[in-house]
C-alpha positions as CSV (number, residue, x, y, z in Angstrom):
1,M,2.4,-11.9,-1.2
2,M,4.7,-12.0,1.8
3,F,3.5,-10.4,5.0
4,T,5.9,-8.5,7.2
5,T,5.9,-7.3,10.8
6,L,5.9,-3.5,10.8
7,E,8.2,-2.2,13.4
8,S,10.0,1.0,14.0
9,D,12.1,0.6,10.9
10,F,9.3,1.5,8.4
11,E,8.4,4.9,7.3
12,W,5.9,6.7,5.1
13,R,7.5,9.0,2.4
14,T,5.7,11.4,0.1
15,S,6.6,11.2,-3.5
16,A,6.9,14.2,-5.9
17,K,3.4,13.2,-7.3
18,G,1.9,13.4,-3.8
19,N,1.6,9.6,-3.3
20,H,2.5,8.2,0.1
21,V,4.9,5.3,-0.1
22,L,5.5,2.7,2.7
23,I,9.2,1.9,2.9
24,R,11.0,-0.7,5.1
25,G,14.7,-0.7,4.6
26,D,15.2,-0.7,0.8
27,S,11.7,-2.4,0.2
28,H,8.8,-0.5,-1.2
29,L,5.8,-2.2,0.5
30,A,2.8,-0.1,-0.4
31,T,1.6,3.0,-2.1
32,V,-1.4,5.2,-1.1
33,F,-2.5,7.4,-4.0
34,H,-5.4,9.8,-4.8
35,N,-7.3,9.2,-8.0
36,K,-9.0,12.7,-8.0
37,Y,-11.9,11.3,-6.0
38,R,-10.6,9.3,-3.2
39,W,-7.5,7.5,-1.7
40,C,-6.6,4.0,-2.9
41,I,-4.0,1.4,-2.0
42,I,-1.5,-0.6,-4.0
43,I,0.4,-3.4,-2.3
44,N,3.9,-3.7,-3.9
45,G,5.4,-7.1,-4.4
46,P,8.7,-8.3,-5.8
47,A,7.2,-9.1,-9.2
48,I,3.5,-8.1,-9.2
49,N,1.9,-5.1,-7.7
50,S,-1.7,-5.4,-6.7
51,I,-4.4,-2.8,-6.1
52,V,-6.7,-3.3,-3.1
53,A,-10.1,-3.8,-4.8
54,D,-13.3,-2.0,-3.7
55,E,-11.7,-0.1,-0.9
56,Y,-11.6,3.7,-1.0
57,F,-10.8,6.3,1.7
58,E,-11.7,9.9,2.3
59,D,-8.3,10.7,3.7
60,A,-4.7,9.5,3.3
61,D,-4.3,8.6,7.0
62,Q,-7.1,6.1,6.8
63,A,-5.6,4.5,3.7
64,Q,-2.2,4.4,5.2
65,S,-3.5,2.7,8.3
66,R,-5.3,0.1,6.2
67,A,-2.2,-0.4,4.1
68,E,-0.1,-1.1,7.2
69,D,-2.6,-3.7,8.4
70,I,-2.6,-5.4,5.0
71,V,1.2,-5.5,4.7
72,A,1.4,-6.8,8.3
73,G,-1.2,-9.6,7.6
74,Y,-3.7,-8.2,10.1
75,A,-6.4,-7.1,7.6
76,K,-9.4,-9.3,7.0
77,G,-11.4,-9.6,3.7
78,V,-8.8,-8.0,1.5
79,V,-9.2,-8.5,-2.2
80,L,-6.1,-7.8,-4.3
81,K,-6.2,-7.4,-8.1
82,P,-2.9,-7.9,-9.7
83,L,-1.6,-5.1,-11.9
84,K,0.9,-5.5,-14.8
85,P,4.1,-7.5,-13.9
86,R,7.2,-5.4,-13.4
87,Y,9.6,-6.3,-16.1
């Protein structure tokens, strides 16, 4: 995974499904979604998306803040579990 500095050119958008998507330019960096019980994070990569393992949040703001830290490379102790490759 490539870490990136988050500056003023990133934004959170809300999808039609209610997910929160971290966008920088034309890159989709992370997704925060609700699984009916709690908020979870997916870190999006060029070929493989990875879910953040064993981290769950009560509100979207907490999950978004954590996702920003992970994408920027500031987060410690993050365990990423790869999802299916995007083909």
